[in-house]
Wavefront OBJ file of the C-alpha trace (Angstrom):
o trace
v 0.000 0.000 0.000
v 2.439 2.656 1.277
v 6.061 2.072 2.287
v 5.865 0.948 5.909
v 8.003 3.697 7.367
v 6.416 6.461 5.307
v 2.909 5.158 5.891
v 3.245 4.809 9.635
v 4.866 8.228 10.004
v 2.269 9.906 7.790
v -0.481 8.087 9.653
v 0.690 9.548 12.948
v 1.029 13.010 11.419
v -2.475 12.838 9.958
v -3.963 12.737 13.452
v -2.553 16.135 14.346
v -1.654 17.958 11.121
v -4.343 19.647 8.980
v -4.871 17.758 5.749
v -4.180 20.873 3.682
v -0.678 20.941 5.176
v -0.202 17.182 5.112
v -0.732 16.989 1.356
v 2.021 19.567 0.856
v 4.639 17.875 3.026
v 4.093 14.363 1.687
v 6.667 13.039 -0.810
v 5.680 14.163 -4.300
v 4.607 10.700 -5.435
v 2.169 10.426 -2.507
v 0.501 13.822 -2.838
v -3.149 14.090 -3.823
v -5.750 16.785 -4.413
v -8.248 16.301 -1.611
v -10.846 18.362 -3.459
v -10.707 16.061 -6.497
v -11.095 12.715 -4.717
v -14.161 10.800 -5.941
v -16.845 9.587 -3.546
v -19.024 6.552 -4.221
v -22.251 7.394 -6.039
v -25.178 5.117 -5.263
v -27.014 3.749 -8.302
v -30.712 4.512 -8.731
v -31.845 0.928 -8.139
v -33.805 -0.739 -5.330
v -30.814 -2.894 -4.325
v -27.394 -1.214 -4.151
v -24.118 -3.090 -3.625
v -20.725 -1.544 -2.801
v -17.568 -3.659 -3.340
v -14.207 -2.509 -1.923
v -11.296 -1.899 -1.620
v -8.841 -3.915 -3.794
v -10.294 -5.079 -7.142
v -7.622 -7.775 -7.514
v -7.363 -8.863 -11.174
v -10.315 -6.577 -11.919
v -12.675 -8.905 -10.090
v -14.358 -6.281 -7.910
v -15.507 -4.566 -11.089
v -16.493 -7.860 -12.706
v -18.537 -8.944 -9.675
v -20.258 -5.556 -9.652
v -21.276 -6.056 -13.286
v -22.349 -9.631 -12.536
v -24.537 -8.430 -9.650
v -26.205 -5.973 -12.010
v -27.548 -8.897 -14.018
v -29.924 -9.510 -11.113
v -33.212 -7.611 -11.356
v -33.206 -4.318 -9.496
v -29.521 -4.441 -8.523
v -26.955 -1.695 -9.067
v -23.344 -2.004 -7.939
v -20.205 0.098 -7.527
v -16.648 -1.202 -7.201
v -13.939 0.821 -5.495
v -10.197 0.309 -5.150
v -7.194 2.196 -3.892
v -4.269 2.275 -6.289
v -0.562 2.348 -5.621
v 0.572 2.652 -9.246
v 1.766 -0.906 -9.829
v -1.568 -2.371 -10.939
v -2.104 -3.815 -14.408
v -4.818 -1.383 -15.518
v -7.979 -3.315 -14.693
v -11.266 -1.377 -14.840
v -12.904 -0.181 -11.624
v -15.764 2.228 -10.936
v -14.072 4.389 -8.297
v -10.313 4.840 -7.933
v -8.604 6.555 -5.003
v -4.831 6.997 -4.575
v -3.545 4.746 -1.807
v -2.143 7.740 0.056
v -5.588 9.385 0.145
v -7.249 6.111 1.114
v -4.891 5.845 4.086
v -4.539 9.487 5.118
v -7.389 11.695 3.886
v -9.786 12.327 6.759
v -12.086 14.395 4.550
v -12.363 11.685 1.906
v -12.778 8.921 4.479
v -15.667 10.753 6.151
v -17.358 11.548 2.837
v -16.946 7.993 1.555
v -18.316 6.474 4.751
v -21.322 8.787 4.677
v -21.978 8.040 0.997
v -21.942 4.289 1.569
v -23.952 4.342 4.798
v -26.689 6.485 3.260
v -26.642 5.177 -0.303
v -26.012 1.428 -0.198
v -27.791 -1.476 1.448
v -25.072 -4.096 0.960
v -21.273 -4.043 1.173
v -18.821 -6.723 0.049
v -15.473 -6.265 1.829
v -12.538 -7.681 -0.123
v -9.478 -9.383 1.355
v -10.273 -8.340 4.957
v -9.026 -4.813 4.240
v -10.405 -1.501 5.460
v -13.343 -0.516 3.231
v -12.966 3.153 4.224
v -9.256 3.670 4.789
v -8.272 5.032 8.220
v -5.779 2.176 8.425
v -3.858 3.680 11.342
v -6.684 4.555 13.723
v -9.491 2.091 12.995
v -9.650 -1.661 12.539
v -11.440 -3.534 9.791
v -13.604 -5.053 12.495
v -14.694 -1.627 13.713
v -15.613 -0.514 10.213
v -17.573 -3.686 9.464
v -19.410 -3.626 12.779
v -20.242 0.027 12.187
v -21.962 -0.903 8.930
v -23.792 -3.842 10.468
v -24.967 -1.603 13.296
v -26.567 0.673 10.706
v -28.535 -2.228 9.254
v -26.341 -2.640 6.177
v -25.786 -6.169 4.927
v -22.073 -7.005 4.963
v -20.296 -10.019 3.504
v -16.584 -10.728 3.466
v -14.709 -11.911 0.385
v -11.439 -13.858 0.596
v -9.221 -13.674 -2.487
v -6.329 -16.052 -1.773
v -3.147 -15.322 0.156
v -5.141 -13.206 2.587
v -6.572 -16.388 4.178
v -4.480 -19.257 2.807
v -2.635 -20.563 5.869
v 0.914 -21.486 4.773
v 1.445 -24.177 7.412
v -1.729 -25.989 6.377
v -0.982 -25.597 2.668
v 2.581 -26.871 3.027
v 1.344 -29.927 4.932
v -1.098 -30.855 2.153
v 0.693 -29.878 -1.059
v 4.147 -31.339 -1.863
v 5.105 -28.423 -4.122
v 3.694 -25.706 -1.869
v 5.619 -22.425 -2.160
v 5.361 -22.144 1.606
v 7.543 -25.211 2.160
v 10.655 -23.249 1.197
v 12.659 -22.735 4.424
v 14.643 -19.931 2.773
v 11.607 -17.758 2.069
v 11.364 -15.221 4.860
v 7.871 -14.076 3.822
v 6.256 -17.361 4.838
v 6.057 -16.268 8.474
v 4.488 -12.982 7.371
v 1.825 -14.801 5.343
v 1.194 -17.164 8.261
v 0.524 -14.333 10.695
v -1.612 -12.473 8.179
v -3.775 -15.466 7.284
v -4.219 -16.484 10.921
v -5.230 -12.933 11.796
v -7.723 -12.745 8.940
v -9.237 -16.146 9.667
v -9.726 -15.121 13.291
v -11.360 -11.875 12.154
v -13.821 -13.720 9.930
v -14.674 -16.031 12.816
v -15.329 -13.119 15.178
v -17.411 -11.161 12.705
v -19.705 -14.044 11.847
v -20.731 -12.408 8.561
v -21.294 -14.366 5.330
v -17.999 -15.270 3.663
v -17.373 -15.718 -0.051
v -14.243 -17.223 -1.619
v -13.029 -16.490 -5.138
v -11.473 -19.928 -5.737
v -12.419 -23.372 -4.516
v -8.943 -24.139 -3.197
v -9.728 -21.782 -0.313
v -12.222 -24.312 1.047
v -9.197 -25.806 2.810
v -9.129 -22.746 5.038
v -12.797 -21.710 4.941
v -14.846 -24.899 4.489
v -18.168 -23.147 5.215
v -17.607 -20.318 2.722
v -19.628 -19.851 -0.454
v -17.938 -19.879 -3.841
v -18.159 -16.630 -5.808
v -16.678 -17.651 -9.170
v -14.262 -15.260 -10.819
v -15.670 -13.572 -13.911
v -14.138 -13.295 -17.378
v -15.499 -11.566 -20.476
v -15.172 -14.562 -22.760
v -15.682 -12.659 -26.013
v -12.954 -10.143 -25.147
v -10.392 -12.969 -25.254
v -11.628 -14.662 -28.434
v -10.322 -14.153 -31.944
v -6.981 -15.911 -32.125
v -6.010 -18.592 -34.657
v -6.912 -22.215 -33.882
v -4.328 -23.737 -31.529
v -1.847 -26.492 -32.264
v -1.656 -25.888 -36.020
v 2.010 -24.868 -35.985
v 4.818 -27.358 -36.389
v 6.445 -25.762 -33.356
v 3.693 -24.846 -30.861
v 4.034 -21.670 -28.823
v 3.943 -22.185 -25.054
v 3.366 -19.041 -22.980
v 3.825 -18.516 -19.249
v 2.815 -15.161 -17.761
v 2.861 -15.527 -13.971
v 1.647 -12.710 -11.739
v 4.081 -14.063 -9.142
v 6.716 -16.491 -10.314
v 7.379 -17.745 -6.815
v 3.739 -18.509 -6.085
v 3.036 -19.934 -9.530
v 6.024 -22.279 -9.542
v 7.848 -20.781 -12.502
v 11.105 -22.162 -11.153
v 9.720 -25.678 -11.590
v 8.970 -25.268 -15.285
v 11.273 -22.597 -16.709
v 14.338 -24.868 -17.108
v 12.280 -27.639 -18.705
v 10.491 -25.358 -21.152
v 13.715 -23.576 -22.033
v 15.286 -26.923 -22.885
v 12.298 -27.924 -25.025
v 12.576 -24.551 -26.750
v 16.285 -25.001 -27.417
v 15.752 -28.448 -28.924
v 13.071 -27.062 -31.266
v 10.064 -28.918 -29.853
v 8.252 -25.724 -28.835
v 8.691 -21.967 -28.793
v 8.695 -20.826 -25.173
v 7.510 -17.298 -24.368
v 8.067 -16.149 -20.796
v 6.012 -13.006 -20.171
v 6.124 -10.574 -17.248
v 4.734 -7.129 -16.416
v 2.283 -6.939 -19.318
v -0.696 -4.560 -18.851
v -4.117 -6.191 -18.671
v -5.160 -4.686 -22.013
v -2.315 -6.499 -23.800
v -2.827 -9.947 -22.277
v -5.480 -11.105 -24.776
v -2.910 -10.873 -27.569
v -0.347 -12.760 -25.480
v -2.742 -15.667 -25.080
v -4.239 -15.531 -28.594
v -0.755 -15.892 -30.062
v 0.039 -18.975 -27.993
v -1.044 -22.587 -28.395
v -0.488 -23.721 -24.819
v -0.571 -21.575 -21.683
v 1.112 -22.654 -18.465
v -0.820 -21.511 -15.406
v 0.545 -22.446 -11.967
v 2.242 -25.458 -10.407
v 2.423 -24.854 -6.651
v -0.895 -23.623 -5.210
v -3.134 -26.402 -6.565
v -5.956 -24.071 -7.585
v -7.075 -22.053 -10.604
v -8.283 -18.497 -11.002
v -8.594 -15.536 -13.336
v -5.483 -16.136 -15.464
v -6.439 -19.720 -16.263
v -9.982 -18.663 -17.177
v -8.660 -15.929 -19.453
v -6.408 -18.382 -21.283
v -9.255 -20.881 -21.618
v -11.473 -18.095 -22.986
v -8.839 -17.371 -25.620
v -9.208 -20.938 -26.839
v -5.808 -22.061 -25.606
v -4.852 -25.351 -23.973
v -4.123 -24.590 -20.331
v -1.697 -26.714 -18.327
v -1.222 -26.532 -14.575
v -1.565 -28.275 -11.251
v -5.060 -28.283 -9.756
v -5.551 -30.435 -6.668
v -7.944 -33.374 -6.873
v -10.110 -31.790 -4.158
v -10.552 -28.663 -6.260
v -11.406 -30.642 -9.378
v -14.025 -32.601 -7.423
v -15.463 -29.392 -5.974
v -15.792 -27.928 -9.477
v -17.585 -31.036 -10.724
v -19.920 -31.130 -7.721
v -20.916 -27.473 -8.098
v -21.085 -27.179 -11.875
v -21.561 -30.675 -13.263
v -18.526 -30.058 -15.469
v -14.975 -31.348 -15.506
v -12.338 -28.650 -15.168
v -10.630 -28.565 -18.605
v -7.145 -27.693 -17.347
v -4.591 -30.327 -18.327
v -3.109 -31.674 -15.114
v 0.634 -31.358 -14.640
v 3.051 -30.921 -11.804
v 6.450 -29.389 -12.231
v 7.923 -32.886 -12.318
v 5.624 -34.072 -15.103
v 5.472 -30.952 -17.274
v 7.959 -32.220 -19.866
v 5.977 -35.400 -20.440
v 2.681 -33.490 -20.586
v 3.963 -30.952 -23.119
v 5.477 -33.632 -25.343
v 2.203 -35.574 -25.269
v 0.185 -32.488 -26.206
v 2.524 -31.654 -29.086
v 2.107 -35.187 -30.438
v -1.659 -35.427 -29.829
v -3.821 -34.734 -32.930
v -6.846 -34.410 -30.645
v -5.327 -31.624 -28.562
v -7.315 -28.786 -30.238
v -10.556 -30.301 -28.932
v -9.374 -29.537 -25.409
v -9.353 -25.852 -26.281
v -13.004 -25.957 -27.361
v -13.977 -27.554 -24.054
v -12.176 -24.753 -22.240
v -14.197 -22.050 -23.980
v -17.442 -23.872 -23.180
v -16.456 -24.262 -19.524
v -15.677 -20.594 -18.979
v -18.802 -19.500 -20.825
v -20.942 -21.684 -18.561
v -19.175 -21.187 -15.218
v -17.241 -17.911 -15.333
v -19.198 -15.509 -17.559
v -20.868 -13.869 -14.544
v -24.173 -15.706 -14.384
v -23.005 -18.159 -11.722
v -21.462 -15.279 -9.785
v -24.717 -13.317 -9.905
v -26.582 -16.366 -8.656
v -24.060 -16.759 -5.821
v -24.651 -13.146 -4.743
v -28.429 -13.349 -5.026
v -29.015 -14.776 -1.557
v -26.865 -12.140 0.114
v -28.654 -9.416 -1.849
v -32.108 -10.883 -1.264
v -32.860 -11.182 -4.981
v -34.381 -14.063 -6.945
v -31.540 -15.829 -8.822
v -33.994 -16.940 -11.502
v -33.899 -13.405 -12.841
v -30.217 -13.460 -13.843
v -29.752 -11.739 -17.192
v -27.421 -13.032 -19.931
v -24.067 -11.318 -20.502
v -24.237 -7.928 -22.153
v -23.306 -7.920 -25.857
l 1 2 3 4 5 6 7 8 9 10 11 12 13 14 15 16 17 18 19 20 21 22 23 24 25 26 27 28 29 30 31 32 33 34 35 36 37 38 39 40 41 42 43 44 45 46 47 48 49 50 51 52 53 54 55 56 57 58 59 60 61 62 63 64 65 66 67 68 69 70 71 72 73 74 75 76 77 78 79 80 81 82 83 84 85 86 87 88 89 90 91 92 93 94 95 96 97 98 99 100 101 102 103 104 105 106 107 108 109 110 111 112 113 114 115 116 117 118 119 120 121 122 123 124 125 126 127 128 129 130 131 132 133 134 135 136 137 138 139 140 141 142 143 144 145 146 147 148 149 150 151 152 153 154 155 156 157 158 159 160 161 162 163 164 165 166 167 168 169 170 171 172 173 174 175 176 177 178 179 180 181 182 183 184 185 186 187 188 189 190 191 192 193 194 195 196 197 198 199 200 201 202 203 204 205 206 207 208 209 210 211 212 213 214 215 216 217 218 219 220 221 222 223 224 225 226 227 228 229 230 231 232 233 234 235 236 237 238 239 240 241 242 243 244 245 246 247 248 249 250 251 252 253 254 255 256 257 258 259 260 261 262 263 264 265 266 267 268 269 270 271 272 273 274 275 276 277 278 279 280 281 282 283 284 285 286 287 288 289 290 291 292 293 294 295 296 297 298 299 300 301 302 303 304 305 306 307 308 309 310 311 312 313 314 315 316 317 318 319 320 321 322 323 324 325 326 327 328 329 330 331 332 333 334 335 336 337 338 339 340 341 342 343 344 345 346 347 348 349 350 351 352 353 354 355 356 357 358 359 360 361 362 363 364 365 366 367 368 369 370 371 372 373 374 375 376 377 378 379 380 381 382 383 384 385 386 387 388 389 390 391 392 393 394 395 396 397 398 399 400 401
């Protein structure tokens, strides 16, 4: 969010220093115009949903649009931004420094939500209204509940995934690395967030089914992908030398170290063309996937999420490790097999060679498009939100053209 030292110091200053002065003494990259900060505007619908404050992978915005497929529902997504995001759409953007420090914005935002919205979805156990240094998330949530506003919590991933539990269950868990000093940080964070969810007792949604390990009573809110926005590439597996792309958001979490040497060797021997992609803006990712034949997802977490769904939507063959428990959970909830080709880091060479030699491989890509269109186009997500919003799920509208 903000550098720890700068954020803590500025947070203490903000309690005593007028905001007009604070914005002038902040480092230039953290300054903001307090008069230009946007405040959430409630939609003119009977049911109004506010989603905040992170919009990871653009999902806050996507869930807001999915909710609007329900009759009488309007939704607004909000996120603070630190400048390193990949350009995903969101309804309301606030600089992270203002989110943390601006008393005037925090008060206006809180008032706008309390008076204009009947439901709030709090992402990743983070403060929906800023004030990070003098209020807790629990205080802000209980304040909303006390006003009669319906509040649900939404877990995204590392915010609640307990490393010790994950490492005990998954042989290739990234958290099993004794040299990684961040594991203890993730452990404390996840334990703290899980305890918070227990104390609050509010409905809990999870974005991926792998999180059932940590929150077995949570409800799945499927990630949402605009399938048509990813379509349009050439049919896969028509080239003599197939293109294999790997675009991890976090190489360490995704297990890039397990596959990079193998894919580089296959590239060097001429079996495939390996494209390792990093730091690409969201708007450019469709072309990355359309120009590949096979997309490598992740090999350590044992789950699947937005990136895999985007690659499937592009009509690519997706390869990655998804735990058996997650595959069963998908089948139980959707009646469909997850069309991600199973591979661990240890088996990726065999899997890639088999796909290259398989004349039936293109059919896998078609199944992927069908799966995402049925499970991740927003209709299932709208239905998942319908109970929380008190709306009949039978009224879910089809995707907008």
